[in-house]
N, C-alpha and C positions, 0 to 999 in steps of 0.2 A: 535597486537592491535586489539580489536574485533569491531562492530559498534558502541554496547551501548557505551564503552569507544570513540570512535572517537565522536560521539552526544553529551559528555558532554565538549571536548576542543576545539570545533567547535562554532564560535561565529555566523555562518551563513553560510548555506548550501544548497545545493540541491539534490534530487537522485532520482530515477528512476523507476520505476515497468515493469518487461520484464512479457509475460507468453510465457511456451513454445510452438512452433508448433507444431501441431496436426502430421503432416505429415512429413516424413523425406525429403520430396521435396522440402518442402517448407524451409528450413535449409539454405541455402545457403541465401537466401533474407534475412532471419532473422539475422543471423551472421554479414551481411552488414549494416543493420541497426544501430546491439547495436554496432558494432566498431567504427560507426559515435556520437553515445552517449557517447560511453567510453570514446574518445577522447574531452569530454566536460569536464572529469574529475569530475564526480558526487561524491558524501561521498561515495554511495555505491549505489547497486542495490537488489532491492527485484525480487524473481524470485516465481511465482506463482505454485500452487500443481499440474499441469497437466492440459492443456487446453482441453475442451468438452470431457471429458472421457479420456484423454490420459494419456500413462504409466507415471508413476512416475517418472520410469530410464529418460524419456525426461527432467523431473526438473532437476534430477543430473547432467544429461548431459550439459544442460544450466548451470547450477552454476559453472560446473567445467571448461567450454569454459570461462567464463565471468572471473572467478576470477584467474584463472591461465594463460590464454592467453590475455587478455585485461585489467589486474593487478588492476580491480574494486573490491574491498568486496561487500559480497554476503549476505543477509538476504533473509532466504528459507523461503518460506510459508510450514506449517506442519500442517495439520486438525487431528482430533481425535476421533472424533466420531465413534464410533465400533471398533476403532484399537486397538490392542493388545500391551503390553509392548513390548514383540518381535520386532514386524513389527513398533515400536515407538524408539526402538534400534536399530533396524539396519539401520532405514531413516539417523538417528545422527552419527552413527558411519561412514555411506558411504559418511555424508556430511562434516565429521571431513577428512575424505582421502581425500576430495576435496579440505581440504582447505578452510571447511567454518564452522565459531562456532558462527554465530545467526541465530535465527529461531523468524517467524512471528506465534506465536500461535494461532490457529482457530482452533474454534468447526468444522466446515464442513455443511455439508446438510444433513448426517443420519439423518436417525428416532430415538431421544431421547425417545421416550415415547415406543419404540418398546421394548415390556416384552421378546421377545427369544433373545434380544443385550444382553450378557455376559461380553461385555466390563466393563472396570470400568471408562472408558472417556464418559464423557456425555456432558459437557463443556470446552470452552477455560481455565478457571482457572484448572479442573483436570489436565490438560496438563501441564500449568505453574508452577502446585507446582511438578507434576512429573519430568520433567525436572529440575526445580530448585534446586530439591534433590540429582537427579543422577548424573547431568550433569552441575557441577559446576562452567565449565569454559563457557560455551554456554549463550549468551546474549538470552535476550528474550525479544520479542518485541508482543502486545497485537493491536488487534484492537478498536477504538473509534470510535464512532456514533454521531457526534453531533447532528443531526436530530433525533436521535434516533434509538435504533436498532429495525426492523420490531417485533421482538417478545417482545418488552417490551410496557405495556400500557401504561407508561408515562416516560418521560425525569427522573424524579426521581429515577424512578424504575430501569432505564438503567444509572443511575448513581451507584444508589447500585450495581447493577453485575458488571459494570467495578472496583470498586472501589474493590471489591473482587479480580479479577484477580490482579491489583496491588499490595494489601499485600500480595500475594504468591507467587511474586518473579520476577514482569514483570519490566524491566529496563526502557521501554518506550514505547509510544503511538503512532500508524500511525493511523490517521480518513478514516475513508471512505469518498467519496468526497462530495461535498457539495457547493454551489452556494452563498450563504449569510454568509458572515466574522463573522456577529454577531454570527452566532451559534456557529463556531467556539471559539470565546473568553468568551461566554457563558459558554461554556461547559469546557475550561481549568479552567474559575472562581470557577464554582461548583465544582472540583477534588481539586482544591486549599483550598476551604473551608472546604471539606471532610476531609484535609491533606494530601495528596498527589501531591508532585512534582514533580515526574520521567515528562522529557521532552515529549510532546506533538505534532508528528509533521504532517501539517495540510496536507493531500492530496488534490491535484488540477486534475479535470481533462480538458485539454484544447478540445475545443470544435472542432471536425472537420468536421463533416459532421452531418446532420439532421437527416438519420439512425442510423450512430454508437451511437448517444447520445438517440435516445428513444430505442434501444437496451439496453445499459447499464443501464439507469432508470429500465429499467423493470427487469433486471437480480439483479439488485441490491438493489433497493426499494426505493432509494432515490427521495427525494423531489427537484422540480428547482421551482422558483419564477415565477409566471405567466408572468410578463412583461418580463423577461429574455427569457423564451419560446416563447411568442410571439414576440420576438427580433429574435429569431434564424429563427421561421418560415418567417418572413419578409425578413429576409436575403436570404432564399432558394425563393423566391417565384420572388426575384428581379433577383438573379442572380445564382443558386443554389449550388450547395456545395462550391464551388471558395469563393462565396461571404459568407457562413457560415462560412467559415475555417478563412476568414478575420475577421469576426465579431466575433470569438470564440479566434481567437489572440490578440485580443486589450481585452476582457473583461477577458481573462486570464493572459495578464500581468498587469492589472489593479490591477485583485483578489489578486496576488502573491505580489506585491507590498503593500498592503494595508495588507497585513499579516505579510509581514517582518517590516512595520514601527510601526505596532502595537506589537510587541514584539516577533512573531511568531519564534523557533530556523531556521528554515527551512523550507522548502518543498518538498512534496514527488508528481512526478509527475506522473500520468499515462498514460504512452506514448501510448497505444493500439498496442505496436510494430512497432511505427510509427517515423519517425526521424525529419522531416524536421519541423514539429511547434517546437517541442522541441529544436532545433538547433536557431531557430528562436528569441524563447523565453528567451533562457538562453543569446543570443548574445545580444539583447536588451536592458534585465535587466541590463547586466556587465555594458553596455554603458552608465546606468541609476544610477551607484554605487552601487550597488547590488553584491552580492558576491565577494568581492576584498577582 
């Protein structure tokens, strides 16, 4: 059974995202954290497509280890801008060899307006359509942006683009991180009004330090409510990153509970390859009656 099928049969779940270590010397530390999180029994784990310019082989290695040695189903990131059919076929084939049958189809950071780009893949929708046509047994997830994609001028335009991805063969959506649950529920409502009912899994980033929050926000372009950011800064001023982590734990716990209470099918947690916060969050939420 692939991830897409498991989601349809699950009433409430959690999943994690990992990114491959860039350096081999970080591998032991990574696998120790991944094993701890695998012991929590997530429905699946997503693996990004090479961190910081690292080789895609690292992603394949991580996928194989988590799937075969830790027993967790994998959703592998796959970017397409500038790719060829051959390179995509090769990567999907190697995923299959590792026992992985689900991808998160992404556009990627390549130049979509490069006149010298001979690739037929310019957007995630192009990849969705290609994989759905050629690999019928592969489950396909796509990324959603409750706050709007940075390249879209309006939320309505972004919804239209997302519906295009869904219409070409996507099984479910995982959202970019957000901190206001109203954005998620509004996003789901807009997709349903447009006629699409594939599951939408909210992506949650537990705030673990002021520095990591600033880096992530700068990279992904997501927004954060002003009062929340002020709360993080006040916590840092009062007690450094230890106080920020406690603030982040309390906020993430309330955010996840609110999402599940509101009808979200599950949550996808951006771990930053750290285990302690996620272990505490899942344990606390289970104690409150979630994920049972």
